[in-house]
C-alpha positions as CSV (number, residue, x, y, z in Angstrom):
1,M,-37.7,-7.4,-32.1
2,H,-36.4,-8.8,-28.7
3,R,-33.7,-6.6,-28.2
4,A,-36.3,-3.4,-29.1
5,G,-38.5,-4.8,-26.6
6,E,-35.8,-5.1,-24.0
7,L,-34.4,-1.6,-24.2
8,S,-38.2,0.0,-24.3
9,Q,-38.3,-1.9,-21.1
10,A,-35.3,-0.6,-19.6
11,F,-36.2,3.0,-21.0
12,E,-39.3,2.9,-19.2
13,V,-38.1,1.3,-15.8
14,W,-35.4,4.4,-16.0
15,E,-38.3,7.0,-16.7
16,H,-40.6,5.2,-13.9
17,L,-37.3,5.9,-11.3
18,G,-37.6,9.5,-11.9
19,N,-34.7,9.6,-14.3
20,S,-34.0,10.8,-18.0
21,V,-33.0,9.2,-21.7
22,V,-30.7,11.8,-23.8
23,L,-30.3,10.6,-27.3
24,A,-27.7,11.9,-29.4
25,T,-27.1,11.3,-33.0
26,F,-23.7,11.7,-34.4
27,T,-23.7,11.5,-37.9
28,L,-20.4,12.7,-41.0
29,Q,-20.7,14.0,-44.4
30,H,-20.5,11.4,-47.1
31,H,-20.6,11.4,-50.9
32,A,-21.7,8.7,-53.8
33,G,-18.8,6.7,-54.6
34,E,-17.2,6.3,-51.0
35,S,-16.7,3.2,-49.6
36,L,-18.3,1.6,-46.7
37,R,-15.0,0.7,-45.1
38,D,-13.4,4.1,-45.2
39,L,-16.5,6.0,-44.2
40,L,-16.4,3.4,-41.2
41,V,-13.2,3.6,-40.0
42,A,-13.4,7.7,-40.0
43,Q,-16.6,6.9,-37.8
44,R,-14.8,4.7,-35.5
45,A,-12.1,7.3,-35.1
46,G,-14.6,9.9,-34.7
47,W,-16.0,7.4,-31.4
48,Q,-12.7,7.2,-30.2
49,A,-11.7,10.8,-30.1
50,L,-15.3,11.5,-28.6
51,R,-14.4,9.4,-25.6
52,S,-10.9,11.1,-24.7
53,K,-10.7,9.7,-21.3
54,R,-10.6,12.6,-18.8
55,P,-12.8,15.0,-21.4
56,Y,-15.6,12.3,-21.7
57,E,-15.4,11.6,-18.1
58,A,-16.3,15.3,-17.3
59,D,-18.8,15.3,-19.8
60,L,-20.7,12.3,-18.5
61,L,-20.5,14.2,-15.1
62,N,-21.8,17.4,-16.3
63,L,-24.7,15.5,-18.0
64,G,-25.5,13.4,-15.0
65,V,-24.9,9.9,-16.3
66,A,-25.2,7.2,-14.1
67,M,-23.0,4.2,-13.5
68,F,-24.1,0.5,-13.3
69,P,-22.7,-2.7,-11.8
70,V,-22.1,-5.5,-14.1
71,T,-21.0,-8.8,-12.5
72,S,-18.8,-11.2,-14.9
73,E,-17.0,-14.3,-14.5
74,A,-13.9,-11.8,-13.7
75,G,-15.9,-10.0,-10.9
76,T,-17.8,-6.9,-10.6
77,R,-17.1,-3.9,-12.2
78,M,-19.1,-0.4,-13.1
79,V,-20.0,0.7,-16.8
80,K,-21.2,3.9,-17.6
81,G,-25.0,4.1,-18.5
82,V,-23.8,4.8,-22.4
83,I,-25.9,2.9,-25.1
84,R,-24.4,3.3,-28.3
85,A,-26.5,2.1,-31.2
86,F,-25.1,1.8,-35.2
87,E,-26.9,2.4,-37.7
88,C,-26.3,2.8,-41.9
89,T,-28.3,3.3,-44.6
90,H,-27.8,3.9,-48.2
91,G,-28.8,6.6,-50.3
92,D,-29.6,6.6,-54.4
93,E,-28.1,10.3,-54.4
94,H,-25.2,10.4,-51.9
95,G,-24.2,6.7,-51.0
96,W,-23.6,5.1,-47.7
97,H,-24.5,6.9,-44.5
98,P,-23.7,5.3,-41.2
99,H,-24.1,7.1,-38.2
100,Y,-24.7,6.5,-34.4
101,H,-27.6,6.8,-31.9
102,V,-26.2,7.0,-28.8
103,F,-28.6,6.9,-25.4
104,F,-27.2,8.7,-22.3
105,L,-28.9,7.3,-19.1
106,V,-28.9,10.3,-17.0
107,E,-29.9,10.7,-13.1
108,G,-32.7,13.0,-12.4
109,V,-34.7,15.2,-14.9
110,I,-32.7,17.3,-17.5
111,S,-34.0,20.0,-20.1
112,E,-33.0,19.7,-23.8
113,D,-30.9,22.8,-23.7
114,A,-28.9,21.7,-20.7
115,A,-28.6,18.2,-22.4
116,R,-27.4,20.1,-25.8
117,E,-25.0,22.1,-24.1
118,A,-23.2,19.0,-22.1
119,V,-23.3,17.0,-25.4
120,A,-21.5,19.9,-27.4
121,P,-17.8,19.0,-26.4
122,M,-18.2,15.8,-27.8
123,W,-19.2,16.8,-30.8
124,D,-15.7,19.0,-31.4
125,R,-13.6,15.6,-30.2
126,W,-16.1,13.9,-32.9
127,V,-15.4,16.3,-35.3
128,A,-11.7,16.5,-34.9
129,G,-11.6,12.7,-34.9
130,L,-13.1,12.2,-38.1
131,S,-11.0,15.0,-39.5
132,K,-7.6,12.5,-39.2
133,H,-9.0,10.2,-42.0
134,G,-10.3,12.9,-44.3
135,A,-14.0,13.1,-43.1
136,T,-16.1,16.1,-42.1
137,A,-19.0,17.1,-40.2
138,I,-21.7,19.9,-39.7
139,A,-23.8,20.2,-36.7
140,S,-26.8,22.0,-38.2
141,V,-27.5,23.9,-41.3
142,N,-29.9,27.0,-41.3
143,G,-30.6,26.2,-37.5
144,E,-31.8,22.6,-38.3
145,S,-30.1,19.5,-37.0
146,A,-27.9,17.9,-39.5
147,G,-24.5,16.0,-38.5
148,L,-25.7,16.3,-34.2
149,D,-28.9,15.5,-33.0
150,V,-29.8,16.0,-29.2
151,K,-33.4,15.3,-27.6
152,V,-34.3,14.1,-24.3
153,I,-36.8,10.9,-24.4
154,G,-40.4,12.4,-23.2
155,P,-42.9,10.6,-20.9
156,G,-44.4,7.7,-22.8
157,Q,-42.3,7.4,-25.9
158,A,-39.8,4.6,-24.3
159,K,-41.6,2.0,-26.8
160,S,-40.9,3.8,-30.0
161,Y,-37.2,5.1,-29.0
162,G,-36.4,1.4,-27.9
163,K,-36.8,0.4,-31.8
164,Y,-34.6,3.3,-32.5
165,P,-31.3,1.3,-32.1
166,F,-32.9,-1.8,-34.3
167,K,-34.5,0.0,-37.7
168,L,-31.5,-1.3,-39.6
169,A,-33.8,-4.6,-39.7
170,L,-37.0,-3.6,-38.2
171,E,-37.8,-0.8,-41.2
172,A,-37.9,-3.5,-43.7
173,V,-40.3,-6.7,-43.1
174,G,-42.4,-7.4,-46.2
175,G,-43.5,-3.8,-47.4
176,V,-40.9,-4.3,-50.4
177,F,-43.3,-7.0,-51.9
178,K,-46.4,-5.3,-51.6
179,N,-44.7,-1.6,-53.2
180,G,-42.2,-3.2,-55.6
181,R,-38.6,-2.3,-56.1
182,S,-39.1,1.3,-57.2
183,Q,-39.9,2.7,-53.8
184,D,-38.2,2.7,-50.3
185,R,-40.3,2.4,-47.2
186,K,-41.5,6.1,-47.4
187,G,-42.5,6.0,-51.0
188,R,-39.3,7.6,-52.3
189,E,-38.7,6.8,-55.9
190,V,-35.4,5.4,-57.6
191,G,-33.0,8.4,-57.5
192,H,-34.0,9.4,-54.2
193,R,-34.4,6.4,-51.9
194,H,-32.7,5.9,-48.8
195,R,-32.7,2.3,-47.7
196,T,-31.5,-0.1,-44.9
197,P,-29.4,-3.1,-45.9
198,A,-32.8,-5.0,-45.2
199,E,-34.7,-3.1,-47.7
200,I,-32.1,-3.5,-50.1
201,V,-32.0,-7.7,-50.0
202,E,-35.7,-7.8,-50.4
203,H,-35.8,-5.6,-53.2
204,I,-33.1,-8.2,-54.7
205,G,-35.6,-10.8,-53.7
206,V,-38.1,-9.3,-55.7
207,A,-36.0,-9.0,-58.5
208,Q,-35.8,-12.6,-58.1
209,V,-39.0,-13.5,-58.1
210,E,-39.9,-11.1,-60.6
211,G,-37.2,-13.0,-62.9
212,K,-35.1,-9.4,-63.2
213,L,-31.7,-10.3,-61.4
214,G,-30.0,-9.6,-64.6
215,D,-31.4,-5.8,-65.0
216,E,-29.3,-2.5,-63.6
217,Q,-31.1,-2.0,-60.8
218,A,-31.1,-5.3,-59.6
219,Q,-27.0,-5.5,-60.2
220,T,-26.4,-2.4,-58.5
221,D,-28.4,-3.5,-55.4
222,L,-26.3,-6.7,-55.5
223,R,-23.0,-4.9,-55.7
224,V,-24.6,-2.5,-52.7
225,W,-25.4,-5.8,-50.6
226,R,-22.3,-7.3,-51.1
227,E,-19.9,-4.5,-50.0
228,W,-22.4,-4.2,-46.8
229,C,-21.8,-8.0,-46.4
230,E,-18.0,-8.1,-46.7
231,T,-17.6,-4.7,-44.5
232,A,-20.0,-5.8,-41.6
233,T,-18.2,-9.1,-41.8
234,D,-14.8,-7.7,-41.9
235,L,-15.4,-5.1,-39.3
236,G,-17.3,-7.1,-36.8
237,L,-20.0,-4.5,-36.6
238,R,-22.8,-4.4,-33.7
239,Q,-25.6,-3.3,-33.7
240,A,-26.5,-1.9,-30.0
241,P,-24.5,-3.4,-27.0
242,F,-26.4,-3.3,-23.7
243,P,-24.1,-4.2,-20.9
244,M,-26.5,-3.1,-18.1
245,R,-29.2,-5.6,-19.0
246,P,-29.3,-7.6,-15.8
247,W,-29.6,-4.6,-13.6
248,F,-32.8,-3.2,-15.5
249,A,-34.1,-6.9,-15.4
250,E,-33.9,-7.1,-11.7
251,K,-35.3,-3.6,-11.3
252,A,-38.4,-4.3,-13.5
253,R,-39.2,-7.4,-11.7
254,E,-39.0,-5.1,-8.3
255,L,-41.5,-2.9,-10.3
256,G,-43.5,-5.2,-11.9
257,I,-43.0,-3.5,-15.4
258,E,-43.3,-6.4,-18.0
259,G,-41.5,-6.9,-21.0
260,P,-38.9,-9.5,-22.6
261,L,-36.3,-8.2,-19.7
262,T,-38.4,-10.3,-17.2
263,D,-39.5,-13.2,-19.4
264,G,-36.6,-15.7,-18.7
265,E,-35.3,-16.8,-15.0
266,P,-33.9,-13.9,-12.6
267,G,-30.0,-13.7,-13.7
268,E,-30.8,-15.2,-17.3
269,D,-29.2,-13.5,-20.5
270,K,-30.2,-15.2,-23.5
271,T,-27.6,-14.7,-26.3
272,D,-29.0,-13.7,-29.6
273,E,-29.0,-17.3,-31.1
274,E,-31.2,-18.8,-27.8
275,I,-33.7,-15.7,-28.8
276,A,-33.7,-16.5,-32.2
277,A,-34.8,-20.1,-31.6
278,A,-37.4,-19.3,-29.2
279,G,-39.1,-17.1,-31.7
280,V,-39.5,-20.2,-33.7
281,L,-43.0,-21.5,-33.4
282,G,-43.1,-23.9,-30.6
283,N,-39.5,-24.3,-31.1
284,R,-40.8,-26.8,-34.0
285,T,-40.4,-27.3,-37.7
286,G,-43.8,-28.1,-39.1
287,A,-42.9,-28.1,-42.8
288,T,-40.5,-27.9,-45.2
289,M,-40.3,-26.7,-49.0
290,S,-38.2,-26.0,-51.7
291,S,-36.1,-23.0,-52.0
292,R,-37.6,-22.9,-55.6
293,D,-41.3,-22.6,-54.5
294,W,-40.2,-20.2,-51.7
295,S,-38.6,-17.7,-54.0
296,S,-41.0,-17.8,-57.1
297,T,-44.2,-18.0,-55.2
298,V,-44.2,-17.7,-51.1
299,A,-42.3,-15.1,-50.6
300,Y,-44.3,-13.0,-53.0
301,E,-47.6,-14.0,-51.3
302,F,-46.2,-14.4,-47.7
303,D,-48.8,-11.6,-46.4
304,S,-51.7,-13.8,-47.2
305,L,-49.9,-17.1,-45.6
306,R,-49.6,-15.0,-42.6
307,R,-53.3,-14.2,-42.6
308,A,-54.3,-17.7,-43.3
309,G,-52.5,-19.1,-40.3
310,R,-53.6,-16.3,-37.9
311,H,-57.2,-17.3,-38.8
312,G,-57.3,-20.6,-39.3
313,G,-54.2,-21.7,-37.6
314,W,-52.2,-25.0,-39.1
315,T,-55.0,-26.5,-40.8
316,A,-55.2,-23.3,-43.1
317,V,-51.6,-23.1,-43.7
318,V,-51.4,-26.2,-45.3
319,A,-54.7,-25.7,-47.2
320,W,-52.8,-22.4,-48.6
321,F,-50.0,-24.7,-49.7
322,D,-52.6,-27.1,-51.4
323,Q,-54.9,-24.3,-53.2
324,R,-51.3,-23.3,-54.8
325,G,-50.0,-26.9,-55.7
326,I,-47.0,-26.1,-54.1
327,G,-45.2,-29.3,-52.2
328,L,-45.3,-28.8,-48.1
329,D,-43.3,-31.7,-46.6
330,L,-44.9,-32.2,-43.0
331,T,-42.5,-33.1,-40.5
332,G,-43.7,-35.1,-37.1
333,A,-44.1,-31.9,-35.5
334,G,-46.4,-30.9,-38.1
335,E,-48.6,-33.9,-38.6
336,E,-49.2,-34.1,-35.0
337,Q,-50.5,-30.2,-35.0
338,F,-52.6,-31.0,-38.1
339,E,-54.4,-34.0,-36.2
340,L,-54.8,-32.2,-32.8
341,E,-56.5,-29.3,-34.8
342,R,-58.6,-32.0,-36.5
343,V,-59.8,-33.8,-33.6
344,E,-60.4,-30.3,-31.9
345,R,-62.8,-29.4,-35.0
346,E,-64.7,-32.7,-34.5
347,R,-65.2,-32.1,-30.8
348,H,-66.9,-28.7,-31.5
349,R,-68.8,-30.4,-34.3
350,C,-70.3,-33.0,-31.9
351,M,-71.0,-30.4,-29.3
352,S,-72.9,-28.1,-31.4
353,P,-76.7,-28.7,-31.1
């Protein structure tokens, strides 16, 4: 969520400066049974061919892509205003579907027709690179976008498109526990689902809660999940590198555009681990529970637990566990918060007429 917010803020800054963001999606054809590894190797070959030095630089010049200074211990270098985001889904019918969303930060205003014309030569090199690994791609079918889609992000769309590179995780947060394992996030039934790896692992979680890890559907999901984990680790997948982040943070401060880029100190660039740690409530652990209680009850009723916390604070969270007879071991921080809320309730009672 933090990284998605950073990108949304950057797009807002870029638009405020009178510039454009062009989004191009590059896809390859895929079939059920093809290994994720083979598809990713072909995808990387396509990207390498697309970025063939002289033609690529000419394409970026025609598109009007900006250059940004990036400073490191080695000094300052100029980087192209290109953010390549990796995404991958798995379809019941057609298997793995890896693709790239590429954001081009273009100086000035550009029309969609001009953007498509500038990106077209990149597509030709993409297809040529795929072919070296036996892969193919089709730009459009009956006039509709298929393997290639190009659009210019319009005014006010920065927030929604900032989330685009992070759908891999953001599109499945709790919904599966409501709808069960037979549907994906859009309500498509088994046999027609298109799921992110996050959705698949949630389906596995539901199967565990229901005691159905041994059924055919859960075993298939486990095989798909293991393939994803092993391949993603072996190939070192990265979701959306954003090297020009400090430049946009500085501009956001100058323009007074608020967001996660400007939350820290000037020049501060937090790691993913630091962001994750800061996302924990108060950076403190309030309580612990057994993994068995989590998988058998809490995960399945997580929405009601969140509602309890929003409306009644830490006291309501503890009561939620008590009502269900679930053991909750409060830490020192948890006990301190519980006592603070008790004192605050007493104070309000004393002040009431």
